[in-house]
C-alpha positions in Angstrom: 0.0 0.1 0.1 1.4 3.5 -1.1 2.4 5.7 2.0 0.7 9.0 1.8 2.8 11.9 3.0 1.7 15.4 3.1 3.7 18.6 3.7 1.4 19.7 6.5 1.8 20.7 10.2 -0.4 18.4 12.0 1.2 19.4 15.2 -0.2 23.0 14.9 -3.6 21.7 15.4 -5.7 23.4 18.0 -8.0 26.4 18.6 -7.3 29.1 16.1 -7.8 32.4 17.6 -9.1 34.5 14.9 -7.7 38.1 14.9 -9.4 40.9 12.6 -7.9 40.7 9.3 -6.4 43.7 7.6 -8.5 45.0 4.8 -7.3 45.8 1.3 -6.1 49.3 0.6 -9.0 50.2 -1.4 -11.1 50.4 1.8 -8.8 53.1 3.3 -10.3 56.6 2.9 -8.3 58.5 0.4 -8.1 61.5 2.5 -6.3 59.5 5.2 -3.6 58.9 2.9 -3.2 62.4 1.6 -3.8 64.7 4.6 -2.8 65.1 8.3 -4.8 62.5 10.4 -7.2 63.9 13.1 -5.9 61.2 15.4 -3.0 62.2 17.7 -0.1 60.0 18.3 -0.4 59.5 22.1 1.9 58.3 24.7 1.7 57.3 28.5 1.7 59.3 31.7 4.2 62.4 32.2 4.3 66.3 31.7 2.4 67.8 28.6 4.4 67.4 25.4 4.1 68.6 21.9 5.6 67.3 18.5 8.5 69.8 18.8 9.8 68.7 22.2 8.8 65.0 22.3 12.2 63.8 21.5 13.5 65.6 24.3 11.6 63.6 26.9 14.0 60.6 27.3 11.4 58.6 29.2 9.7 58.0 25.6 12.5 56.1 24.5 13.0 54.0 27.8 11.7 50.6 28.5 8.1 50.8 29.4 4.8 49.0 29.1 1.8 51.3 28.8 -2.1 50.7 28.7 -4.4 52.7 27.0 -8.4 52.7 26.8 -11.3 54.4 25.7 -15.0 53.7 26.3 -17.8 54.6 23.7 -21.5 54.4 23.4 -22.9 52.8 20.1 -26.6 53.1 19.5 -26.6 49.6 17.7 -24.0 47.1 16.6 -22.5 48.4 13.5 -22.4 46.3 10.2 -18.7 47.9 9.6 -16.3 49.8 11.9 -12.9 50.3 10.3 -9.9 51.7 11.9 -6.2 52.2 11.3 -3.8 51.3 14.0 -0.1 51.6 14.7 2.3 52.0 17.7 6.1 52.2 18.4 7.5 49.6 19.4 4.4 47.2 19.6 0.9 47.1 20.3 -2.0 44.6 21.1 -5.4 45.8 20.3 -8.4 44.6 22.5 -12.3 45.2 22.0 -14.4 44.5 24.9 -11.5 42.4 26.4 -10.8 40.4 23.3 -7.5 40.8 21.4 -8.2 41.6 17.8 -5.1 42.8 16.5 -1.3 43.0 17.0 1.5 45.0 15.3 2.6 47.1 13.7 4.3 44.9 11.0 8.0 45.8 11.3 9.4 48.5 8.9 11.3 51.8 9.3 10.6 55.4 10.1 10.2 56.2 6.5 7.8 53.3 6.0 6.0 52.8 9.2 3.1 50.4 8.8 -0.4 50.7 10.2 -3.0 47.9 10.2 -6.4 48.5 8.8 -9.1 46.5 10.8 -12.9 46.0 10.7 -13.5 45.6 14.5 -17.5 45.6 14.1 -17.7 41.9 14.9 -16.3 42.8 18.5 -18.7 45.6 19.2 -22.2 45.7 20.7 -25.1 48.2 21.0 -24.3 50.2 24.2 -21.0 50.6 26.1 -17.8 49.4 24.3 -14.2 49.5 25.6 -11.3 49.6 23.1 -7.8 49.1 24.7 -4.3 49.0 23.7 -1.2 47.4 25.2 1.8 49.3 23.8 5.6 48.6 25.0 8.9 49.8 24.1 11.8 47.5 24.9 14.2 50.5 25.1 17.9 49.8 24.9 17.5 46.0 24.9 15.0 46.1 22.1 15.3 43.4 19.3 17.8 44.4 16.6 15.1 44.1 14.1 13.1 46.7 15.8 13.4 50.2 14.6 12.1 52.9 17.0 11.4 56.5 17.4 9.4 57.1 20.6 6.9 55.2 22.6 3.7 56.0 21.0 0.2 54.7 19.8 -2.3 55.8 17.3 -5.8 54.9 16.1 -7.5 56.7 13.5 -11.2 56.0 12.4 -11.6 55.6 8.6 -14.7 57.9 8.4 -16.8 60.2 10.6 -18.6 57.3 12.2 -15.4 55.7 13.4 -13.6 59.0 14.4 -15.1 58.7 17.8 -12.2 56.5 18.6 -9.6 58.6 17.2 -6.6 58.9 19.7 -6.2 62.1 21.6 -6.4 63.0 25.3 -9.8 61.5 25.6 -8.1 58.4 25.8 -6.8 57.2 29.3 -3.5 55.8 30.1 -1.3 54.2 32.9 2.2 52.8 32.9 2.3 49.2 34.2 5.2 49.2 36.6 4.9 45.6 37.1 7.3 45.0 34.2 11.1 45.0 34.1 13.4 43.7 31.4 15.8 40.9 32.0 19.0 40.3 30.1 19.3 37.1 28.1 22.7 35.1 28.6 22.8 32.1 26.1 25.6 30.9 23.9 26.3 32.8 20.8 25.1 35.9 19.3 21.7 37.0 20.5 19.9 40.2 19.6 16.1 39.1 19.8 15.1 41.3 22.7 14.9 41.0 26.5 13.2 38.6 28.9 10.9 39.9 31.4 10.2 40.1 35.1 6.7 40.6 36.0 5.4 41.4 39.6 2.0 40.4 40.0 1.6 42.7 43.1 1.9 45.7 40.8 0.3 44.1 37.7 -2.6 46.0 36.1 -5.2 43.4 35.7 -8.6 43.3 33.7 -7.8 46.7 32.4 -8.9 45.8 28.8 -12.5 44.9 29.8 -15.6 47.3 30.0 -16.1 46.9 33.9 -12.6 47.9 34.8 -12.5 51.3 36.9 -10.0 53.6 35.2 -10.8 56.6 37.4 -7.1 56.6 38.6 -5.7 56.6 35.0 -4.7 60.0 33.6 -5.2 61.5 30.2 -3.0 60.4 27.5 -0.1 62.8 26.3 -0.4 63.9 22.7 2.6 64.1 20.5 1.1 65.2 17.3 -1.0 64.2 14.4 -0.7 61.0 12.3 1.2 61.7 9.0 1.2 59.5 6.1 4.2 59.2 3.8 2.2 60.8 0.8 1.5 63.8 3.1 4.9 64.1 4.7 6.4 67.6 4.7 9.3 68.5 6.9 8.2 65.3 8.8 10.0 63.8 11.8 9.2 60.5 13.4 6.9 58.1 11.6 5.8 58.3 7.9 2.8 56.0 7.9 1.8 53.5 5.2 -0.7 50.8 4.8 0.7 47.4 6.0 0.9 44.8 3.1 0.6 42.0 5.4 -2.2 39.8 7.1 -2.5 39.3 10.9 -0.3 36.7 12.2 -1.6 33.3 13.0 -2.7 32.7 16.6 -3.4 28.8 17.4 -3.7 27.2 20.8 -1.0 24.6 21.1 -0.3 22.3 24.2 2.9 20.9 25.2 3.2 17.2 24.9 5.0 15.9 28.0 6.8 16.3 31.3 10.4 14.9 30.9 11.5 15.7 34.5 10.1 16.8 37.7 11.9 17.6 40.9 10.4 18.5 44.2 6.6 17.9 43.2 4.3 15.4 41.9 2.9 16.0 38.4 -0.5 14.5 37.5 -0.5 12.0 34.6 -1.0 13.6 31.2 0.1 17.2 32.3 0.9 19.4 30.3 -0.8 17.6 27.3 -4.0 18.1 29.1 -5.1 20.6 31.7 -4.2 19.5 35.4 -3.5 21.1 38.6 0.1 20.9 40.0 0.4 21.9 43.5 3.8 23.2 44.8 3.8 23.2 48.5 4.9 25.9 50.8 8.5 26.5 51.5 9.8 24.4 48.7 11.3 24.5 45.3 10.2 22.4 42.2 11.6 22.3 38.8 9.8 21.1 35.8 11.0 20.1 32.4 8.4 20.4 29.9 8.8 19.1 26.1 6.8 20.5 23.3 7.9 17.4 21.3 9.1 19.8 18.4 10.5 23.4 18.0 7.9 26.3 18.0 7.3 29.9 18.4 4.3 30.5 20.6 3.3 32.7 23.3 3.2 30.6 26.6 0.6 31.2 29.0 0.9 30.2 32.7 -2.3 30.1 34.8 -1.7 29.9 38.6 -3.2 30.5 42.0 -1.9 31.2 45.6 1.6 31.3 46.4 2.0 34.6 47.7 5.5 36.0 47.1 6.3 32.9 45.4 8.7 33.2 42.3 8.1 31.3 39.1 10.6 31.2 36.2 10.0 29.9 32.7 13.1 29.2 30.7 13.0 28.5 26.8 15.4 26.4 25.0 15.8 24.7 21.5 17.7 21.8 23.3 19.6 21.0 26.3 23.6 21.2 26.3 26.2 18.9 27.2 29.0 20.6 29.3 32.4 19.2 28.6 36.0 20.6 28.3 37.7 20.3 25.0 41.4 20.4 24.5 41.9 23.1 21.9 45.5 24.3 21.3 46.5 23.0 24.6 43.8 24.7 26.6 41.0 23.0 28.0 37.9 25.1 27.1 34.3 24.8 28.3 32.2 23.8 25.2 28.5 23.3 25.0 27.4 21.0 22.4 23.7 19.9 22.1 23.9 16.5 21.0 20.8 14.7 20.5 18.0 17.1 20.9 15.7 14.3 22.1 17.9 13.6 25.0 17.7 15.3 28.3 19.4 13.4 31.0 22.8 14.4 32.1 22.5 17.6 30.3 22.2 21.4 31.3 19.4 23.7 30.7 20.3 27.2 29.3 17.7 29.5 27.9 16.1 32.9 27.7 14.2 33.1 31.0 11.1 34.9 32.1 10.2 35.5 35.9 6.9 36.0 37.6 6.3 37.0 41.2 2.7 35.9 42.6 0.6 38.1 44.5 -1.1 35.2 46.0 -4.6 35.6 44.4 -6.6 33.1 42.5 -6.7 32.8 38.7 -3.5 34.8 38.0 -2.4 34.7 34.2 0.9 35.3 32.7 2.0 35.8 29.0 5.0 37.4 27.8 4.7 40.4 25.7 6.4 38.8 22.9 6.5 35.1 21.6 9.1 32.8 22.6 10.9 30.0 20.6 11.1 26.9 22.4 11.0 23.0 22.3 11.7 22.8 26.1 10.2 24.8 28.9 11.8 24.7 32.2 9.6 25.8 35.1 11.2 26.6 38.5 9.0 27.6 41.4 10.2 28.9 44.7 7.5 29.1 47.3 7.2 30.8 50.7 4.4 30.7 53.2 1.8 29.5 50.7 1.7 26.7 48.3 1.3 27.7 44.6 -0.9 25.8 42.3 -0.3 25.7 38.6 -3.7 25.5 36.9 -2.4 25.2 33.4 0.5 25.9 31.0 0.1 25.9 27.3 1.3 27.8 24.3 -0.2 29.9 21.3 1.5 29.4 18.2 2.1 32.4 16.2 3.7 33.3 12.9 2.9 34.4 9.2 -0.3 32.6 8.2 1.2 30.5 5.5 -1.2 27.6 4.3 0.8 24.6 2.7 -0.8 23.9 -0.7 1.9 21.3 -1.7 1.4 17.4 -1.3 3.7 14.6 -2.0 2.8 10.9 -2.0 5.8 8.3 -2.0 6.9 5.4 -0.4 10.2 7.1 0.7 9.4 8.0 4.4 12.6 10.2 4.7 11.3 12.4 1.9 8.1 13.0 4.0 10.0 13.8 7.2 12.2 16.1 5.6 9.3 18.0 3.9 7.6 18.3 7.3 10.7 19.5 9.0 11.4 21.8 6.2 8.0 23.3 6.3 8.1 23.7 10.0 11.4 25.4 9.8 10.2 27.8 7.0 7.1 28.6 9.2 9.1 29.3 12.3 11.5 31.6 10.3 8.5 33.7 9.1 6.7 36.4 11.0 6.3 39.9 9.7 9.4 39.4 7.8 11.4 36.3 6.9 13.8 35.5 9.6 17.1 33.9 9.8 16.2 32.3 13.1 13.5 32.8 15.5 15.4 32.1 18.7 18.6 34.3 18.4 18.1 37.1 15.9 14.8 37.3 14.2 16.5 39.2 11.4 15.8 39.2 7.8 19.0 38.3 5.7 18.8 38.3 2.1 20.9 35.0 1.8 18.3 33.3 3.8 15.3 35.1 2.4 16.1 33.9 -1.2 15.7 30.3 -0.3 12.8 31.2 1.9 10.8 32.9 -0.7 11.2 30.0 -3.2 9.9 27.7 -0.4 6.8 30.1 -0.2 6.3 29.9 -3.9 6.7 26.2 -4.1 4.8 25.3 -1.0 2.2 28.0 -0.1 1.8 29.9 -3.5 1.8 33.0 -1.1 4.1 35.8 -2.2 3.0 38.6 0.2 6.0 38.1 2.6 8.4 37.7 -0.4 7.2 40.9 -1.9 7.7 42.7 1.4 11.0 41.4 1.9 12.2 42.6 -1.4 10.7 45.9 -0.7 12.3 46.3 2.6 15.8 45.4 1.2 15.4 48.0 -1.6 14.6 50.6 1.0 17.8 49.4 2.8 20.2 50.5 0.2 23.0 52.7 1.2 24.5 55.7 -0.9 27.1 53.5 -2.3 24.3 51.4 -3.9 24.3 48.1 -2.2 21.6 46.8 0.2 22.2 46.2 3.8 22.8 42.5 4.4 19.6 42.5 6.7 16.7 44.5 7.1 14.9 46.1 9.1 17.6 46.5 11.6 18.8 49.4 13.8 22.3 48.1 13.5 23.6 48.5 9.7 25.6 45.5 8.4 26.8 45.1 4.8 27.2 42.0 3.0 28.0 42.7 -0.8 27.7 39.1 -1.9 24.0 39.3 -0.3 23.2 42.3 -2.6 23.9 40.2 -5.4 21.5 37.6 -4.0 19.0 40.3 -3.9 19.1 40.8 -7.4 18.9 37.0 -7.9 15.9 37.0 -5.8 14.3 39.6 -7.7 14.9 37.3 -10.9 13.2 34.6 -9.0 10.0 36.6 -8.3 10.1 37.6 -12.0 10.1 34.0 -13.1 7.6 32.6 -10.6 5.1 35.5 -10.0 3.0 37.3 -12.8 3.9 40.7 -11.6 6.5 42.3 -13.7 5.6 45.9 -12.9 6.7 45.1 -9.2 10.1 44.0 -10.4 10.3 46.9 -12.8 10.0 49.3 -9.9 13.0 47.5 -8.3 15.4 47.8 -11.3 16.8 51.1 -10.1 18.0 49.3 -7.0 19.5 46.5 -8.9 21.4 49.0 -11.1 22.6 50.6 -7.9 23.9 47.3 -6.5 25.8 46.6 -9.7 27.2 50.2 -9.8 28.8 49.5 -6.4 30.6 46.5 -7.8 31.9 48.7 -10.7 34.0 50.7 -8.3 36.1 47.4 -7.5 36.5 45.9 -11.0 39.7 45.9 -12.7 40.0 46.4 -16.6 39.6 42.5 -17.0 36.2 42.7 -15.1 37.6 40.9 -12.1 36.9 42.4 -8.7 39.5 43.7 -6.3 39.4 44.5 -2.6 35.7 44.7 -2.1 35.1 46.1 1.3 32.8 45.1 4.1 31.9 41.5 5.3 32.3 39.4 2.1 30.2 36.4 3.5 29.8 33.3 1.4 29.2 30.4 3.5 29.9 29.0 7.1 32.5 26.8 5.5 35.9 25.9 7.0 39.0 25.2 5.4 42.2 26.7 3.9 41.7 30.4 3.4 38.2 30.6 4.7 37.9 33.3 7.5 34.5 33.9 9.3 32.2 32.8 6.4 34.5 34.7 3.8 35.9 32.7 0.9 39.7 33.2 0.3 41.1 36.3 -0.9 44.1 36.3 -3.1 47.2 38.5 -2.8 45.7 40.9 -5.1 42.5 41.2 -3.3 40.8 38.9 -5.8 38.3 36.2 -5.2 36.9 33.6 -7.6 33.8 33.2 -5.7 32.9 36.9 -5.8 33.9 37.2 -9.5 31.6 34.2 -10.3 28.6 35.5 -8.2 29.1 38.7 -10.0 29.1 37.1 -13.4 25.9 35.1 -12.6 24.2 38.4 -11.4 25.1 40.2 -14.7 23.5 37.4 -16.4 20.3 37.7 -14.6 20.3 41.4 -14.4 20.8 41.3 -18.3 17.6 39.3 -18.8 15.5 41.6 -16.4 16.8 44.7 -18.1 16.2 43.3 -21.7 12.6 42.4 -20.9 11.6 45.0 -18.4 14.2 47.8 -18.3 16.8 49.5 -20.5 17.8 47.4 -23.3 21.2 49.2 -23.5 21.8 48.2 -19.9 21.0 44.8 -20.8 23.6 44.7 -23.6 26.1 46.5 -21.4 25.7 43.7 -18.6 25.7 40.9 -21.2 29.0 42.3 -22.4 30.7 42.6 -19.1 29.6 39.1 -18.5 31.3 37.9 -21.5 34.5 39.7 -20.2 34.3 38.4 -16.9 33.7 34.9 -18.2 36.9 35.0 -20.1 38.7 36.4 -17.2 37.4 33.7 -14.8 38.6 31.0 -17.1 42.0 32.3 -17.5 42.6 33.6 -13.9 41.3 30.6 -12.0 41.2 27.4 -14.0 43.7 24.8 -12.8 44.3 22.5 -15.7 46.5 20.1 -13.6 43.6 19.6 -11.0 40.7 20.1 -13.5 39.2 22.5 -10.9 38.6 26.2 -10.6 40.8 27.6 -7.6 39.5 30.2 -5.0 42.2 32.6 -6.0 44.8 33.3 -8.7 47.4 31.7 -6.6 45.6 28.3 -7.2 46.5 27.1 -3.7 42.7 26.8 -2.3 39.8 25.0 -3.8 36.1 24.7 -2.9 32.9 23.2 -3.9 31.7 26.9 -3.8 33.8 28.2 -6.7 33.3 25.2 -8.8 29.6 25.1 -8.3 29.2 28.8 -9.1 31.3 28.0 -12.4 28.6 25.5 -13.5 25.7 27.9 -12.4 27.3 30.8 -14.2 27.9 28.9 -17.5 31.6 29.3 -17.3 31.7 25.7 -17.8 29.0 23.6 -19.6 28.0 20.3 -21.3 30.3 17.4 -20.9 32.9 19.5 -19.1 30.3 20.7 -16.4 29.2 17.0 -16.0 32.8 15.9 -15.3 33.5 18.9 -13.1 30.4 18.1 -11.0 31.4 14.4 -10.8 34.9 15.6 -9.5 33.0 17.8 -6.9 31.3 14.8 -5.6 34.4 12.6 -5.4 37.3 15.0 -4.3 37.2 15.0 -0.6 40.0 17.7 -0.5 37.5 20.5 -1.6 36.4 22.7 1.1 32.7 21.5 1.5 29.5 23.6 1.2 27.7 23.9 4.3 23.7 23.1 4.5 23.1 26.6 3.4 25.2 26.6 0.2 24.3 23.2 -0.7 21.4 24.9 -2.2 23.6 26.3 -4.8 25.9 23.1 -4.9 22.9 20.6 -5.6 21.7 23.2 -8.5 25.0 23.0 -10.2 24.9 19.3 -10.0 21.4 19.3 -11.4 22.4 21.7 -14.3 25.4 19.4 -15.0 23.0 16.4 -15.6 23.3 14.6 -12.3 19.7 15.3 -11.0 18.9 11.7 -10.7 21.2 11.3 -7.7 19.4 14.2 -5.8 18.3 11.9 -2.9 21.8 10.6 -2.2 23.0 14.2 -1.5 21.0 14.7 1.5 23.1 13.1 4.4 23.2 16.2 6.2 19.6 16.5 6.5 19.3 12.8 7.6 22.1 13.6 10.2 19.7 16.4 11.6 16.9 14.0 12.0 19.1 11.2 13.6 20.1 13.9 16.3 16.4 14.6 17.0 16.1 18.0 15.4 12.6 19.0 14.2 13.9 22.0 12.3 17.0 22.3 10.2 20.3 23.5 12.2 22.0 26.8 11.1 25.2 24.9 10.2 26.6 21.7 9.1 28.1 20.8 12.5 24.8 19.8 13.8 25.7 19.0 17.3 27.4 22.2 18.1 25.0 24.5 15.9 24.0 27.8 17.7 20.6 27.9 16.1 18.6 24.9 15.8 16.2 26.7 13.2 17.4 28.2 9.9 15.1 28.2 6.8 18.1 28.3 4.5 18.4 24.6 5.1 14.8 23.9 3.7 15.8 23.8 0.3 14.6 20.1 -0.1 11.0 21.7 0.3 11.9 23.4 -3.3 13.9 20.6 -4.9 11.5 17.6 -4.1 9.1 19.5 -6.5 11.4 21.4 -8.8 14.1 18.4 -9.2 12.4 15.1 -8.5 9.0 16.0 -9.6 10.7 18.3 -12.1 8.4 21.3 -12.0 10.0 24.7 -13.2 8.9 27.9 -14.6 9.8 28.2 -18.3 8.8 31.8 -18.9 8.3 35.0 -16.8 5.6 34.7 -14.4 5.4 31.0 -14.6 3.4 31.6 -17.7 4.8 28.4 -19.3 5.7 25.3 -17.2 8.7 22.9 -17.9 8.6 19.5 -16.3 11.8 17.4 -16.2 11.4 14.8 -13.7 14.6 13.2 -12.0 13.3 10.0 -10.4 16.5 8.2 -9.6 15.4 4.9 -8.2 11.9 6.1 -7.4 9.3 4.0 -9.1 6.0 5.5 -7.8 5.6 9.2 -6.9 2.9 11.9 -7.2 2.4 15.4 -6.0 1.0 18.7 -6.5 2.1 22.4 -5.9 0.4 25.9 -6.3 0.7 27.8 -9.5 -0.5 31.4 -9.9 -3.4 30.0 -12.2 -4.2 27.2 -9.9 -2.4 24.1 -9.3 0.2 21.7 -11.0 -0.3 17.8 -10.2 1.8 14.9 -11.5 1.7 11.2 -11.2 4.9 9.1 -12.2 5.0 5.1 -12.4 8.2 3.8 -13.8 8.0 -0.2 -14.5 10.7 -1.9 -16.7 12.1 1.2 -18.1 8.6 2.4 -19.1 7.3 5.7 -17.8 3.7 6.3 -17.2 3.1 10.0 -16.4 -0.1 11.8 -15.7 0.3 15.7 -15.5 -2.4 18.1 -14.9 -1.8 21.8 -15.6 -4.0 24.8 -14.7 -6.4 25.7 -17.5 -5.0 28.0 -20.2 -1.6 27.3 -19.2 0.9 25.4 -21.4 4.4 23.8 -21.1 6.7 21.1 -22.0 7.5 17.8 -20.3 11.0 16.4 -21.0 11.8 12.6 -20.5 15.2 11.2 -21.8 16.3 14.4 -23.6 12.9 14.4 -25.7 10.4 17.3 -25.3 6.6 16.7 -25.4 3.9 19.4 -25.4 1.7 19.9 -22.5 -1.6 21.6 -22.5 -3.8 23.0 -19.8 -5.8 20.2 -18.0 -5.0 16.6 -18.1 -1.8 15.1 -20.1 -1.1 11.4 -20.3 2.2 9.8 -21.6 3.5 6.2 -21.7 7.1 6.4 -22.6 
């Protein structure tokens, strides 16, 4: 019986908390985009301020959690009630005690997002309370969070809704129960603070209509809202409509208690709700296992335990403490080993703390979501016992829906697809993210692969469009993009700017939206103009500045991810990537931009191709060297030589076979294998694809439920990097063979690489519908059934012969 494998997240099943969905831009009143808003940016308690002296109030930039509310009377339940909402840093919006939205989607001050929401379904006839939780993480804010001042704004879409406009009719208080806590974990961490919450000071029930706000004060007004279209001599936020939907919110229970010290835990907890009582004057530790990595808002419900402290720590995996002899020194190292194993290991993770006020039905949820497989709960009680009533999570992330399916007897493929999809989902929120635990930053090198996963698995391009746009906004005066954006700490990786141009080309090929790419061509020109400054007469680059990152590879000449640089400042990897980018940019310009530029880029590509062949080819080794000195060789240089067309045909096949066989070459990491495998496929070795996935199999053997950042899986800092999700592309693009054959996926090319697979089928989204294929291979005879969307044509290639495909059903016996 055929095993059926679907690339779906069955582990995210649970109660979906539906937030109000943003409306399309056409439902925004035109006046609100062209004129000053009547609504004011407001902030928390303090002395009166105005727009001209707000920046001098340093408290507006410091850590703080503020609560705002306004109660209005409605004569009846409205059919529609549209409002526009934003804040700095973050907000959660409540209507009559129910959360209806969160935001704003991260951007920058020149493009500060506001969400447009219809809150009518949460309103009633009579009294209604609209409330907002707004916080600023201050100096410890996430690196991805750009900020101006702590502030909140809500603007009604029409006169009916303007009753809710923010001004000093709103009341506010600062919730003094919150304090930021520093995060101490191994490796580079910039994803924001943990928090300490003292329930003795906590403002409870504040978002419900019955709450007494008589002791609250009037909100301080900073100045009117100003959209980008209306900006004149603007300071602060230039408001633009958010292009994104609300993030998913789905209840998600943890699966098991792995350890319990100092307390008896009921059977089934925490998979099912149960009370856990920690006696007075005692200490208890629980290690809870989600069963897989997740991004979620953990919620702790508890009662009693006056002055007890509860901490919740979050970890991707537990650590093995050991000392390693490195150059004669015994240095403590912290590998993680098998992520399923907890015995004999140490818990290290971001940790929140809560102080109990002793009352019943206390509830704690951190302001921002946490990434975890394991939660460690530590409770220290004093004179009273503390009762944990429940502990669960609410998964959150960009609301991708998996539209891809695969049916095969190969169980590894199914597991890899599920793990890859989970990884892609955890690395997608309001932007793509390199990793959810440590950085939450949108890097171009990661985002290119993530966008392709989105196209192939979800058919949803909104996050990719936003990522491409943000990167365009990030470009510096020299022309290149930042390596990551949004970010408050600028970092330049020139190679990632080249990948941005390639990412534009990907979008051009897979999405029918040429005008979007046409708008980005000036940015692509700026990127290539930057590299012109460092080109020699032969086209080769010399002494390119900034962090010229290629891959987390280790070997001769590699330094902190940078490929070897020769004595003259040259790099084969960089020259080859520039060559490939010239080719892609030439195609974009020829079809969408300036044909003269297209010809110029093509000419430069030809010159550079000849230079690369003469400068880096080592005839004796039959390989391209990393530098002109020809003393270092890598899979990276040689795979790019194939992809950029420096070598082709039988020569490319021979080179690819050498890359597979020569163990002296510096190997590509799990990230760059995306390009290495493309080179193998282009060289005609695609039928071997499944044999190249040992690194992914190692991840599974070591208990990972997402793909690790680097190839050294046991010692990886991050357990979740979506740049490792390339099998979610290649199972469909390579094995099933589905590829775009014209801009906008207007034509489809299908070239399956089945290898030893005898029976496989699958489907994936297409802008016109879906593509579905079924292959059965028996005694060298292929039976293929291919469904294309209506009014979509293509070609089917089998054993170097092409067959025409029409919209609808196509059958072949070959």
